PDBQT receptor file of N, H, CA, C and O in Angstrom, charges set to zero:
ATOM      1  N   MET A   1     -11.549  26.376 -29.894  1.00  0.00    +0.000 N 
ATOM      2  CA  MET A   1     -10.747  25.329 -29.732  1.00  0.00    +0.000 C 
ATOM      3  C   MET A   1     -10.414  25.246 -28.407  1.00  0.00    +0.000 C 
ATOM      4  O   MET A   1     -10.666  24.283 -27.683  1.00  0.00    +0.000 OA
ATOM      5  N   CYS A   2      -9.942  26.087 -28.141  1.00  0.00    +0.000 N 
ATOM      6  H   CYS A   2      -9.738  26.869 -28.729  1.00  0.00    +0.000 HD
ATOM      7  CA  CYS A   2      -9.240  25.820 -26.729  1.00  0.00    +0.000 C 
ATOM      8  C   CYS A   2     -10.458  25.539 -25.411  1.00  0.00    +0.000 C 
ATOM      9  O   CYS A   2     -10.257  24.679 -24.553  1.00  0.00    +0.000 OA
ATOM     10  N   GLU A   3     -11.814  26.479 -25.430  1.00  0.00    +0.000 N 
ATOM     11  H   GLU A   3     -11.977  27.178 -26.127  1.00  0.00    +0.000 HD
ATOM     12  CA  GLU A   3     -12.821  25.616 -24.575  1.00  0.00    +0.000 C 
ATOM     13  C   GLU A   3     -12.879  24.614 -24.551  1.00  0.00    +0.000 C 
ATOM     14  O   GLU A   3     -12.966  24.012 -23.481  1.00  0.00    +0.000 OA
ATOM     15  N   ARG A   4     -12.851  23.913 -25.903  1.00  0.00    +0.000 N 
ATOM     16  H   ARG A   4     -12.780  24.402 -26.772  1.00  0.00    +0.000 HD
ATOM     17  CA  ARG A   4     -13.238  22.888 -25.986  1.00  0.00    +0.000 C 
ATOM     18  C   ARG A   4     -12.113  21.444 -25.602  1.00  0.00    +0.000 C 
ATOM     19  O   ARG A   4     -12.446  20.268 -25.744  1.00  0.00    +0.000 OA
ATOM     20  N   PHE A   5     -10.764  21.925 -25.104  1.00  0.00    +0.000 N 
ATOM     21  H   PHE A   5     -10.494  22.881 -24.989  1.00  0.00    +0.000 HD
ATOM     22  CA  PHE A   5      -9.640  21.312 -24.916  1.00  0.00    +0.000 C 
ATOM     23  C   PHE A   5      -9.856  21.367 -23.313  1.00  0.00    +0.000 C 
ATOM     24  O   PHE A   5      -9.546  20.354 -22.685  1.00  0.00    +0.000 OA
ATOM     25  N   ILE A   6     -10.361  22.470 -22.620  1.00  0.00    +0.000 N 
ATOM     26  H   ILE A   6     -10.612  23.292 -23.130  1.00  0.00    +0.000 HD
ATOM     27  CA  ILE A   6     -10.198  22.004 -21.350  1.00  0.00    +0.000 C 
ATOM     28  C   ILE A   6     -11.798  21.888 -20.628  1.00  0.00    +0.000 C 
ATOM     29  O   ILE A   6     -12.146  22.066 -19.461  1.00  0.00    +0.000 OA
ATOM     30  N   ALA A   7     -12.476  21.565 -21.684  1.00  0.00    +0.000 N 
ATOM     31  H   ALA A   7     -12.193  21.421 -22.632  1.00  0.00    +0.000 HD
ATOM     32  CA  ALA A   7     -13.740  20.814 -21.202  1.00  0.00    +0.000 C 
ATOM     33  C   ALA A   7     -13.623  19.621 -21.330  1.00  0.00    +0.000 C 
ATOM     34  O   ALA A   7     -14.495  18.922 -20.812  1.00  0.00    +0.000 OA
ATOM     35  N   MET A   8     -12.263  18.827 -22.225  1.00  0.00    +0.000 N 
ATOM     36  H   MET A   8     -11.555  19.394 -22.646  1.00  0.00    +0.000 HD
ATOM     37  CA  MET A   8     -12.011  17.835 -22.309  1.00  0.00    +0.000 C 
ATOM     38  C   MET A   8     -10.885  17.335 -21.225  1.00  0.00    +0.000 C 
ATOM     39  O   MET A   8     -10.547  16.174 -20.995  1.00  0.00    +0.000 OA
ATOM     40  N   GLY A   9     -10.395  18.567 -20.615  1.00  0.00    +0.000 N 
ATOM     41  H   GLY A   9     -10.670  19.510 -20.802  1.00  0.00    +0.000 HD
ATOM     42  CA  GLY A   9      -9.264  18.066 -19.618  1.00  0.00    +0.000 C 
ATOM     43  C   GLY A   9     -10.140  18.118 -18.271  1.00  0.00    +0.000 C 
ATOM     44  O   GLY A   9      -9.757  17.421 -17.332  1.00  0.00    +0.000 OA
ATOM     45  N   ILE A  10     -11.231  18.864 -18.131  1.00  0.00    +0.000 N 
ATOM     46  H   ILE A  10     -11.542  19.431 -18.894  1.00  0.00    +0.000 HD
ATOM     47  CA  ILE A  10     -12.105  18.498 -16.960  1.00  0.00    +0.000 C 
ATOM     48  C   ILE A  10     -12.894  16.982 -17.044  1.00  0.00    +0.000 C 
ATOM     49  O   ILE A  10     -13.058  16.329 -16.014  1.00  0.00    +0.000 OA
ATOM     50  N   ASP A  11     -13.252  16.607 -18.054  1.00  0.00    +0.000 N 
ATOM     51  H   ASP A  11     -13.118  17.138 -18.891  1.00  0.00    +0.000 HD
ATOM     52  CA  ASP A  11     -14.264  15.053 -18.068  1.00  0.00    +0.000 C 
ATOM     53  C   ASP A  11     -13.093  14.201 -18.057  1.00  0.00    +0.000 C 
ATOM     54  O   ASP A  11     -13.286  13.094 -17.555  1.00  0.00    +0.000 OA
ATOM     55  N   PHE A  12     -11.690  14.491 -18.575  1.00  0.00    +0.000 N 
ATOM     56  H   PHE A  12     -11.534  15.390 -18.984  1.00  0.00    +0.000 HD
ATOM     57  CA  PHE A  12     -10.561  13.150 -18.083  1.00  0.00    +0.000 C 
ATOM     58  C   PHE A  12     -10.355  13.272 -16.522  1.00  0.00    +0.000 C 
ATOM     59  O   PHE A  12     -10.114  12.252 -15.876  1.00  0.00    +0.000 OA
ATOM     60  N   HIS A  13     -10.438  14.391 -15.964  1.00  0.00    +0.000 N 
ATOM     61  H   HIS A  13     -10.635  15.219 -16.489  1.00  0.00    +0.000 HD
ATOM     62  CA  HIS A  13     -10.050  14.194 -14.423  1.00  0.00    +0.000 C 
ATOM     63  C   HIS A  13     -10.893  13.871 -13.911  1.00  0.00    +0.000 C 
ATOM     64  O   HIS A  13     -10.604  13.192 -12.925  1.00  0.00    +0.000 OA
ATOM     65  N   LEU A  14     -12.664  14.113 -14.191  1.00  0.00    +0.000 N 
ATOM     66  H   LEU A  14     -12.899  14.665 -14.991  1.00  0.00    +0.000 HD
ATOM     67  CA  LEU A  14     -13.806  13.321 -13.515  1.00  0.00    +0.000 C 
ATOM     68  C   LEU A  14     -13.810  11.765 -13.665  1.00  0.00    +0.000 C 
ATOM     69  O   LEU A  14     -14.024  11.029 -12.702  1.00  0.00    +0.000 OA
ATOM     70  N   ILE A  15     -13.533  11.255 -15.069  1.00  0.00    +0.000 N 
ATOM     71  H   ILE A  15     -13.358  11.853 -15.851  1.00  0.00    +0.000 HD
ATOM     72  CA  ILE A  15     -13.391  10.130 -15.073  1.00  0.00    +0.000 C 
ATOM     73  C   ILE A  15     -12.318   9.547 -14.622  1.00  0.00    +0.000 C 
ATOM     74  O   ILE A  15     -12.528   8.386 -14.272  1.00  0.00    +0.000 OA
ATOM     75  N   ALA A  16     -10.908  10.029 -14.458  1.00  0.00    +0.000 N 
ATOM     76  H   ALA A  16     -10.738  10.972 -14.743  1.00  0.00    +0.000 HD
ATOM     77  CA  ALA A  16      -9.637   9.325 -13.926  1.00  0.00    +0.000 C 
ATOM     78  C   ALA A  16     -10.425   9.482 -12.206  1.00  0.00    +0.000 C 
ATOM     79  O   ALA A  16     -10.550   8.533 -11.432  1.00  0.00    +0.000 OA
ATOM     80  N   ASN A  17     -10.723  10.441 -12.020  1.00  0.00    +0.000 N 
ATOM     81  H   ASN A  17     -10.622  11.212 -12.649  1.00  0.00    +0.000 HD
ATOM     82  CA  ASN A  17     -10.753  10.590 -10.402  1.00  0.00    +0.000 C 
ATOM     83  C   ASN A  17     -12.020   9.220 -10.133  1.00  0.00    +0.000 C 
ATOM     84  O   ASN A  17     -11.725   8.165  -9.571  1.00  0.00    +0.000 OA
ATOM     85  N   PHE A  18     -13.155   9.481 -10.570  1.00  0.00    +0.000 N 
ATOM     86  H   PHE A  18     -13.395  10.337 -11.027  1.00  0.00    +0.000 HD
ATOM     87  CA  PHE A  18     -14.253   8.269 -10.750  1.00  0.00    +0.000 C 
ATOM     88  C   PHE A  18     -13.641   6.877 -10.701  1.00  0.00    +0.000 C 
ATOM     89  O   PHE A  18     -13.935   5.975  -9.916  1.00  0.00    +0.000 OA
ATOM     90  N   GLY A  19     -12.573   6.858 -11.857  1.00  0.00    +0.000 N 
ATOM     91  H   GLY A  19     -12.334   7.591 -12.494  1.00  0.00    +0.000 HD
ATOM     92  CA  GLY A  19     -11.920   5.296 -12.238  1.00  0.00    +0.000 C 
ATOM     93  C   GLY A  19     -10.738   5.330 -10.539  1.00  0.00    +0.000 C 
ATOM     94  O   GLY A  19     -10.358   4.219 -10.168  1.00  0.00    +0.000 OA
ATOM     95  N   ALA A  20     -10.462   6.075 -10.027  1.00  0.00    +0.000 N 
ATOM     96  H   ALA A  20     -10.771   6.977 -10.329  1.00  0.00    +0.000 HD
ATOM     97  CA  ALA A  20      -9.558   5.982  -9.336  1.00  0.00    +0.000 C 
ATOM     98  C   ALA A  20     -10.207   5.528  -8.337  1.00  0.00    +0.000 C 
ATOM     99  O   ALA A  20      -9.794   4.451  -7.906  1.00  0.00    +0.000 OA
ATOM    100  N   LEU A  21     -11.368   6.135  -7.656  1.00  0.00    +0.000 N 
ATOM    101  H   LEU A  21     -11.703   7.010  -8.006  1.00  0.00    +0.000 HD
ATOM    102  CA  LEU A  21     -12.427   5.679  -6.528  1.00  0.00    +0.000 C 
ATOM    103  C   LEU A  21     -13.077   4.411  -6.779  1.00  0.00    +0.000 C 
ATOM    104  O   LEU A  21     -13.205   3.630  -5.836  1.00  0.00    +0.000 OA
ATOM    105  N   ALA A  22     -13.410   4.172  -7.680  1.00  0.00    +0.000 N 
ATOM    106  H   ALA A  22     -13.306   4.806  -8.446  1.00  0.00    +0.000 HD
ATOM    107  CA  ALA A  22     -13.653   2.689  -8.273  1.00  0.00    +0.000 C 
ATOM    108  C   ALA A  22     -12.562   1.703  -7.917  1.00  0.00    +0.000 C 
ATOM    109  O   ALA A  22     -12.454   0.690  -7.227  1.00  0.00    +0.000 OA
ATOM    110  N   LEU A  23     -11.862   2.394  -8.635  1.00  0.00    +0.000 N 
ATOM    111  H   LEU A  23     -11.949   3.218  -9.196  1.00  0.00    +0.000 HD
ATOM    112  CA  LEU A  23     -10.802   0.884  -8.264  1.00  0.00    +0.000 C 
ATOM    113  C   LEU A  23     -10.529   0.414  -6.789  1.00  0.00    +0.000 C 
ATOM    114  O   LEU A  23     -10.519  -0.758  -6.415  1.00  0.00    +0.000 OA
ATOM    115  N   ILE A  24     -10.192   2.125  -5.605  1.00  0.00    +0.000 N 
ATOM    116  H   ILE A  24     -10.200   3.078  -5.909  1.00  0.00    +0.000 HD
ATOM    117  CA  ILE A  24     -10.088   1.264  -4.541  1.00  0.00    +0.000 C 
ATOM    118  C   ILE A  24     -11.240   0.881  -4.089  1.00  0.00    +0.000 C 
ATOM    119  O   ILE A  24     -11.129  -0.015  -3.252  1.00  0.00    +0.000 OA
ATOM    120  N   THR A  25     -12.332   1.214  -4.316  1.00  0.00    +0.000 N 
ATOM    121  H   THR A  25     -12.422   1.942  -4.996  1.00  0.00    +0.000 HD
ATOM    122  CA  THR A  25     -13.403   0.798  -3.641  1.00  0.00    +0.000 C 
ATOM    123  C   THR A  25     -13.660  -1.027  -4.377  1.00  0.00    +0.000 C 
ATOM    124  O   THR A  25     -14.429  -1.645  -3.640  1.00  0.00    +0.000 OA
ATOM    125  N   LEU A  26     -13.320  -1.630  -5.234  1.00  0.00    +0.000 N 
ATOM    126  H   LEU A  26     -12.695  -1.128  -5.832  1.00  0.00    +0.000 HD
ATOM    127  CA  LEU A  26     -13.442  -2.659  -6.092  1.00  0.00    +0.000 C 
ATOM    128  C   LEU A  26     -12.045  -3.327  -5.158  1.00  0.00    +0.000 C 
ATOM    129  O   LEU A  26     -12.013  -4.376  -4.513  1.00  0.00    +0.000 OA
ATOM    130  N   ALA A  27     -11.235  -2.564  -5.310  1.00  0.00    +0.000 N 
ATOM    131  H   ALA A  27     -11.261  -1.713  -5.834  1.00  0.00    +0.000 HD
ATOM    132  CA  ALA A  27      -9.532  -3.248  -5.119  1.00  0.00    +0.000 C 
ATOM    133  C   ALA A  27      -9.394  -4.153  -3.368  1.00  0.00    +0.000 C 
ATOM    134  O   ALA A  27      -8.723  -5.157  -3.129  1.00  0.00    +0.000 OA
ATOM    135  N   GLY A  28     -10.257  -3.379  -2.416  1.00  0.00    +0.000 N 
ATOM    136  H   GLY A  28     -10.802  -2.563  -2.610  1.00  0.00    +0.000 HD
ATOM    137  CA  GLY A  28      -9.949  -3.871  -1.444  1.00  0.00    +0.000 C 
ATOM    138  C   GLY A  28     -11.009  -5.245  -1.082  1.00  0.00    +0.000 C 
ATOM    139  O   GLY A  28     -10.553  -6.230  -0.502  1.00  0.00    +0.000 OA
ATOM    140  N   PRO A  29     -12.481  -5.161  -1.510  1.00  0.00    +0.000 N 
ATOM    141  CA  PRO A  29     -12.504  -6.485  -1.237  1.00  0.00    +0.000 C 
ATOM    142  C   PRO A  29     -12.499  -7.452  -2.303  1.00  0.00    +0.000 C 
ATOM    143  O   PRO A  29     -13.160  -8.484  -2.413  1.00  0.00    +0.000 OA
ATOM    144  N   ALA A  30     -11.472  -6.845  -3.219  1.00  0.00    +0.000 N 
ATOM    145  H   ALA A  30     -10.935  -6.006  -3.130  1.00  0.00    +0.000 HD
ATOM    146  CA  ALA A  30     -11.267  -8.122  -4.464  1.00  0.00    +0.000 C 
ATOM    147  C   ALA A  30      -9.876  -8.663  -3.832  1.00  0.00    +0.000 C 
ATOM    148  O   ALA A  30      -9.740  -9.887  -3.835  1.00  0.00    +0.000 OA
ATOM    149  N   VAL A  31      -9.070  -8.059  -3.414  1.00  0.00    +0.000 N 
ATOM    150  H   VAL A  31      -9.180  -7.065  -3.412  1.00  0.00    +0.000 HD
ATOM    151  CA  VAL A  31      -7.940  -8.183  -2.472  1.00  0.00    +0.000 C 
ATOM    152  C   VAL A  31      -8.060  -9.395  -1.446  1.00  0.00    +0.000 C 
ATOM    153  O   VAL A  31      -7.282 -10.348  -1.491  1.00  0.00    +0.000 OA
ATOM    154  N   ILE A  32      -8.924  -9.306  -0.671  1.00  0.00    +0.000 N 
ATOM    155  H   ILE A  32      -9.556  -8.533  -0.634  1.00  0.00    +0.000 HD
ATOM    156  CA  ILE A  32      -9.482  -9.782   0.578  1.00  0.00    +0.000 C 
ATOM    157  C   ILE A  32     -10.012 -11.081   0.189  1.00  0.00    +0.000 C 
ATOM    158  O   ILE A  32      -9.743 -12.107   0.814  1.00  0.00    +0.000 OA
ATOM    159  N   PHE A  33     -10.884 -11.042  -1.003  1.00  0.00    +0.000 N 
ATOM    160  H   PHE A  33     -11.103 -10.209  -1.511  1.00  0.00    +0.000 HD
ATOM    161  CA  PHE A  33     -11.101 -12.439  -1.711  1.00  0.00    +0.000 C 
ATOM    162  C   PHE A  33     -10.399 -13.116  -2.030  1.00  0.00    +0.000 C 
ATOM    163  O   PHE A  33     -10.614 -14.306  -1.797  1.00  0.00    +0.000 OA
ATOM    164  N   ILE A  34      -9.067 -12.681  -2.804  1.00  0.00    +0.000 N 
ATOM    165  H   ILE A  34      -8.893 -11.715  -2.994  1.00  0.00    +0.000 HD
ATOM    166  CA  ILE A  34      -7.912 -13.523  -3.343  1.00  0.00    +0.000 C 
ATOM    167  C   ILE A  34      -7.491 -14.251  -2.239  1.00  0.00    +0.000 C 
ATOM    168  O   ILE A  34      -7.351 -15.473  -2.271  1.00  0.00    +0.000 OA
ATOM    169  N   LEU A  35      -7.204 -13.303  -0.899  1.00  0.00    +0.000 N 
ATOM    170  H   LEU A  35      -7.318 -12.310  -0.872  1.00  0.00    +0.000 HD
ATOM    171  CA  LEU A  35      -6.434 -13.860   0.077  1.00  0.00    +0.000 C 
ATOM    172  C   LEU A  35      -6.833 -15.228   0.669  1.00  0.00    +0.000 C 
ATOM    173  O   LEU A  35      -6.119 -16.231   0.692  1.00  0.00    +0.000 OA
ATOM    174  N   PHE A  36      -8.357 -15.079   1.245  1.00  0.00    +0.000 N 
ATOM    175  H   PHE A  36      -8.937 -14.265   1.226  1.00  0.00    +0.000 HD
ATOM    176  CA  PHE A  36      -9.229 -16.343   1.578  1.00  0.00    +0.000 C 
ATOM    177  C   PHE A  36      -9.404 -17.049   0.715  1.00  0.00    +0.000 C 
ATOM    178  O   PHE A  36      -9.567 -18.187   1.155  1.00  0.00    +0.000 OA
ATOM    179  N   TYR A  37      -9.486 -16.990  -0.684  1.00  0.00    +0.000 N 
ATOM    180  H   TYR A  37      -9.353 -16.065  -1.041  1.00  0.00    +0.000 HD
ATOM    181  CA  TYR A  37      -9.738 -18.029  -1.649  1.00  0.00    +0.000 C 
ATOM    182  C   TYR A  37      -8.223 -19.103  -1.570  1.00  0.00    +0.000 C 
ATOM    183  O   TYR A  37      -8.148 -20.297  -1.282  1.00  0.00    +0.000 OA
ATOM    184  N   ARG A  38      -7.148 -18.132  -1.947  1.00  0.00    +0.000 N 
ATOM    185  H   ARG A  38      -7.209 -17.162  -2.182  1.00  0.00    +0.000 HD
ATOM    186  CA  ARG A  38      -6.070 -18.794  -2.162  1.00  0.00    +0.000 C 
ATOM    187  C   ARG A  38      -5.873 -19.379  -0.929  1.00  0.00    +0.000 C 
ATOM    188  O   ARG A  38      -5.065 -20.290  -1.107  1.00  0.00    +0.000 OA
ATOM    189  N   ARG A  39      -6.277 -19.307   0.513  1.00  0.00    +0.000 N 
ATOM    190  H   ARG A  39      -6.934 -18.567   0.658  1.00  0.00    +0.000 HD
ATOM    191  CA  ARG A  39      -6.073 -20.354   1.100  1.00  0.00    +0.000 C 
ATOM    192  C   ARG A  39      -7.104 -21.437   1.729  1.00  0.00    +0.000 C 
ATOM    193  O   ARG A  39      -7.126 -22.057   2.792  1.00  0.00    +0.000 OA
ATOM    194  N   GLY A  40      -7.877 -21.387   0.688  1.00  0.00    +0.000 N 
ATOM    195  H   GLY A  40      -7.860 -20.883  -0.176  1.00  0.00    +0.000 HD
ATOM    196  CA  GLY A  40      -8.980 -22.300   0.710  1.00  0.00    +0.000 C 
ATOM    197  C   GLY A  40     -10.067 -22.003   1.767  1.00  0.00    +0.000 C 
ATOM    198  O   GLY A  40     -10.918 -22.892   1.788  1.00  0.00    +0.000 OA
ATOM    199  N   ALA A  41     -10.272 -21.036   2.622  1.00  0.00    +0.000 N 
ATOM    200  H   ALA A  41      -9.580 -20.314   2.606  1.00  0.00    +0.000 HD
ATOM    201  CA  ALA A  41     -11.123 -20.885   3.403  1.00  0.00    +0.000 C 
ATOM    202  C   ALA A  41     -12.345 -20.467   2.826  1.00  0.00    +0.000 C 
ATOM    203  O   ALA A  41     -13.103 -20.082   3.716  1.00  0.00    +0.000 OA
ATOM    204  N   LEU A  42     -12.868 -20.381   1.646  1.00  0.00    +0.000 N 
ATOM    205  H   LEU A  42     -12.252 -20.693   0.923  1.00  0.00    +0.000 HD
ATOM    206  CA  LEU A  42     -14.268 -19.813   0.811  1.00  0.00    +0.000 C 
ATOM    207  C   LEU A  42     -14.198 -21.285   0.422  1.00  0.00    +0.000 C 
ATOM    208  O   LEU A  42     -15.046 -21.765  -0.330  1.00  0.00    +0.000 OA
TER     209      LEU A  42
């Protein structure tokens, strides 16, 4: 049970790190796009 809990913890950290990286990667262009879109530049 302890080994399974550790494995789940590692998986959770990997998923959390990957999610944070994806969020940062997508948030940058998304914010820029929204700013230009709201200004009517696109």
